[in-house]
C-alpha positions, 0 to 999 in steps of 0.5 A: 500500499502507498504511504502518504507522509510529509517531506521537505521538498526542494521545488527548484534549485535555489528555492528554500525547503518546503514541508508538503504532503507526499505518496510513498510508493509501496515497497518494492521487494527489496525495500523497507519503510522506515519512520523517521527519527532523525536526519542528519544535513549535509552539505551535498544536500545543500549543494543538490537543493542549490541546483549544482547538480542535474538532480530532478526537482521538485524533489525530496532529498536528504541522505543521513537518515535513522529510524526504525522500520516499520514494513519491508518488501517480500524479498527483505531479509537483513532486517525487519520491522521494529529494527533501528536502522541507519541509512547510507548510501546504496548500491548494486550488489553485483558489480566488481567493486560491490562484490569487492568490498567497495560499494561506494565506488559501484558501477551505478553509484551516481544514477542510484544516489546522486542524480537519477531520482528514481529506482534503478528501473526508472520507477519513481518512489515519491509522487505529489498530487499525482505527479511524480517528484525526484527521489530515491536520494542515495536510496532513502530521501530520508527528509520525510516523516517517513521514507522508502529506502534500499534494503542496501541502505539500511544497516540494523544498529544497536537499539539502546543507541539514541538514533539522533545521536548517530544520524551523521554516521551515514555519510559525513562521519564515515567519510572522515573516518575512512579517509583516515582508516582506510585510505591513509592507516597511519603507522606509529609516530606518523603525521596526520594534517586534517585541512578544514575543521567542519563535519568531515574534518572533525571527524577525521581527526576523531578518527586519527586519534584512535591511530598510532599517529603522534601528530594530528594537525587541524588546519582552519580559519574559524578559532573555535572550531580549531578549539573543538579540534584540539579537545577532540584529538588534534595535537596542533592547530593551524589558524590560516588566517594568521599563520602561513600554512606552509611555514606552520607545518615545515615547523611542526613537522621539522621540515619532514612534512606530513605523511597523510593529509585529508582534504575537506575544503573542496578549495583547490588552492588549499589541495595544492598546499596540502600536496606541497606538505606531504612528506615523500611516499606521503597521501592526500586524500580528496574529500572536498568537492569543488563544481564539476569540472574543477582543475588543479595545478600541481608540481609534477616533479614535486610528485616523484618522490612518492607522494600519492593523491586519492579521491575519496567517496564515502570513506570507500566504506562497507557500511555493514562493517564500518556503521555498527562499528562506529556506533560502537565507539559513539555508545562507549564515549570513544567517538564523541559525536555529540560535540558536532551535532545540534538537533532542530525540529523538521519543521525548522529545516531552513533555520538549520540550513542557515545555521549550517551555511553561517557555521553556527552549527557543525552537524544539524540533525532534524529530529521528527 
C-alpha cells in the first residue's frame, strides 16, 4: 500500500525547503518503509538544493537518515519491522567493486544515489498530487517523516543508542573516518594533517586520535572550531587567518612533511598546499568536492618522491561493517560525535540550513 507522509520538498534550484504531503510507493521486493527519527543535514544536500547538481526537482533530499523499520518488501532479509536502522548510500551489490567490498565505487553509484531521482528501473518512489517527484536520493530521501529505502541503504544498529546521536554516520562521519582508517592507515609516529574543521574534518581528527599517529594537525580559519579540534584529539592547530600554512606545517613536522593529509574544503588552492606539504611517499586524500570540471595545477616533479593523491567517496566504506563499529565507539564514548551535533525539529529545516551555512552549527540533525 502507498503511504502518505510529510516531506521537505525543494521545488527548484535555489528554492527553500517547503513542507508538503507526498505519497510513497509501496515497498518493492528489496525495499523497506522506515519511520524516521532523525536525519543529518549535509553540504551535499545543500549543493543539490541550490541546483548545483542535475538531480530532478521538485524533489526530496536527505541522506543521513536514522529510524525504525515499519514494513519490508517480500525479498528483504537483513532487517525486520521494529529494527533500528541507519540509512546510508545504496549500491547495486553485483558489480566488481560491490563484490570486492567497495560499494562506494559501485558502477551505478551516480544514478542510484546522486542524480537519478528514481529506482534503477526508472520507476519513482515519491509523488505529489499524482505527479512524480525526484526521490530515491542515496536510496532513501530521508527529509521526510517516512522514507522508502533500499535494503542496501539500511544498516541494523544497536537499539540502545539514541538514533539522533548517530544519524550523521551515514555520510559525513564515515567519510572523514574512512579517509583516515581506510586510506591513510597511519603508522606509529606518523603525522596526519586535516584541512578544514567541519563535520568531515573533525570526524577525521577523531579517527586519527584512535590510531598510532602522534601528530594530528587541524587546519581552519575559525578559532572556535580549532579549539574543538584540540579537544577532540588534534595535537596541533593552524589558524590560516593568522598563520602561513606551509611555514606552520614545516615547523610542526620539523621539515619532514606530513605522512597523510585529508583535504575537506573543496578549495583547489588548499588542495595544492596540502600536496606540497606531503612527505616523501605521503598520501593526500581528496574529500572536498568543488564544482564539476574544477582543475588543480600541480608541480609534477614534486610528485616524484612517491607522493599519492587519492580521491574518496563516502570513506570507501563497506557500511554493514563500518557503521556498527562506529555506533559501538559512539556508545562507549570513544567517538564523541555529540560534540558536533545540534538538533532541530523537522519543521525548522530552513533554520538548520542557515545555521549550517553560517557555521553556527557544525552538524545539524533534524528530529521527528
